[in-house]
C-alpha positions as CSV (number, residue, x, y, z in Angstrom):
1,M,0.0,0.0,0.0
2,M,1.3,3.5,-0.9
3,P,1.8,6.0,1.9
4,P,-0.5,8.9,1.9
5,L,0.7,12.2,0.3
6,V,0.5,15.3,2.5
7,K,0.9,18.7,0.8
8,S,2.3,21.3,3.2
9,P,0.9,24.8,3.2
10,R,4.2,26.1,1.8
11,F,4.0,23.6,-1.1
12,L,0.4,24.7,-1.8
13,D,1.4,28.4,-1.7
14,D,4.2,27.7,-4.1
15,L,1.9,25.8,-6.4
16,D,-0.7,28.6,-6.3
17,R,1.9,31.3,-7.0
18,I,3.2,29.4,-10.0
19,V,-0.2,28.6,-11.4
20,E,-1.2,32.3,-11.1
21,W,2.0,33.2,-13.0
22,Y,1.1,30.8,-15.8
23,L,-2.4,32.2,-16.0
24,E,-1.1,35.7,-16.3
25,E,1.8,35.0,-18.7
26,A,0.5,32.1,-20.7
27,D,-3.1,30.8,-20.5
28,E,-5.4,28.5,-18.7
29,E,-4.4,25.4,-20.7
30,V,-0.7,25.8,-19.8
31,A,-1.6,26.3,-16.2
32,R,-3.8,23.1,-16.3
33,R,-0.9,21.2,-17.9
34,F,1.5,22.4,-15.2
35,V,-0.9,21.2,-12.4
36,N,-1.2,17.8,-14.2
37,A,2.5,17.5,-14.5
38,V,3.0,18.3,-10.8
39,S,0.2,15.7,-9.9
40,L,1.9,13.0,-12.0
41,T,5.3,13.8,-10.3
42,L,3.7,13.5,-6.9
43,K,2.1,10.1,-7.8
44,T,5.6,8.9,-9.0
45,I,7.1,10.0,-5.7
46,Q,4.3,8.4,-3.7
47,R,4.9,5.1,-5.5
48,N,8.6,5.1,-5.0
49,P,9.8,7.8,-2.4
50,S,13.4,6.8,-2.7
51,L,13.6,7.9,-6.3
52,G,14.4,11.5,-5.4
53,R,17.9,12.4,-4.3
54,L,18.8,13.9,-1.0
55,R,19.2,17.6,-1.7
56,F,20.9,19.1,1.3
57,P,22.9,16.4,3.1
58,K,25.2,18.9,4.7
59,L,22.4,21.1,6.2
60,E,21.2,19.6,9.5
61,D,17.6,20.9,9.3
62,L,17.2,19.8,5.6
63,R,19.2,16.5,5.7
64,T,16.1,14.3,5.0
65,V,14.7,16.5,2.2
66,R,14.6,14.8,-1.2
67,S,13.9,16.3,-4.6
68,R,12.4,15.2,-7.9
69,L,12.0,17.3,-11.1
70,V,8.5,17.9,-12.3
71,E,7.5,15.9,-15.4
72,P,8.4,17.5,-18.7
73,P,8.0,20.1,-20.1
74,F,7.9,21.7,-16.7
75,N,11.0,20.0,-15.5
76,R,12.6,23.3,-14.5
77,Y,10.6,23.1,-11.4
78,I,11.5,20.8,-8.5
79,V,9.3,19.1,-5.9
80,F,11.0,18.9,-2.5
81,Y,9.6,16.3,-0.2
82,Q,10.3,14.2,2.9
83,A,9.6,10.5,3.0
84,Q,8.3,9.8,6.5
85,P,7.1,6.4,7.8
86,E,3.5,7.6,8.0
87,A,3.4,9.7,4.9
88,I,5.1,11.4,2.0
89,R,5.2,15.2,2.8
90,S,5.6,17.6,-0.1
91,V,7.3,20.6,1.3
92,R,8.2,23.0,-1.5
93,L,7.8,23.5,-5.3
94,I,10.6,25.8,-6.6
95,H,12.1,26.7,-9.9
96,G,15.5,25.1,-10.3
97,A,17.3,28.3,-11.3
98,R,16.8,29.8,-7.8
99,D,19.3,29.8,-4.9
100,L,17.7,26.6,-3.6
101,P,19.0,26.4,0.0
102,R,18.1,30.1,0.6
103,R,14.7,29.9,-1.1
104,F,13.9,26.7,0.8
105,Q,14.6,28.3,4.1
106,E,13.1,31.7,3.6
107,P,10.1,32.8,5.6
108,A,6.7,31.9,4.1
109,S,5.8,35.6,3.4
110,E,8.4,36.0,0.8
């Protein structure tokens, strides 16, 4: 049986912000395809949580965070998650060109 998937508030905020950007800069169809690609990525992670690589092994607070690229053509975005015994917790969704350790740890209001 697959562990449940829990989307953190930060992950949902990231997703909403990116979808809003696609709606403004592209159109509703592109935004919908992005959401579908993220959903497919999350299902892949849920089926095999160890697929993602450990992203920040030298940072104590983030040592257990794994990452997986969103399915193409949106694979510039990265899903960050933690595989816990009781659930898979998606924690962030960030564009890969960002300063990832800084972005990952910044306050939610930014």
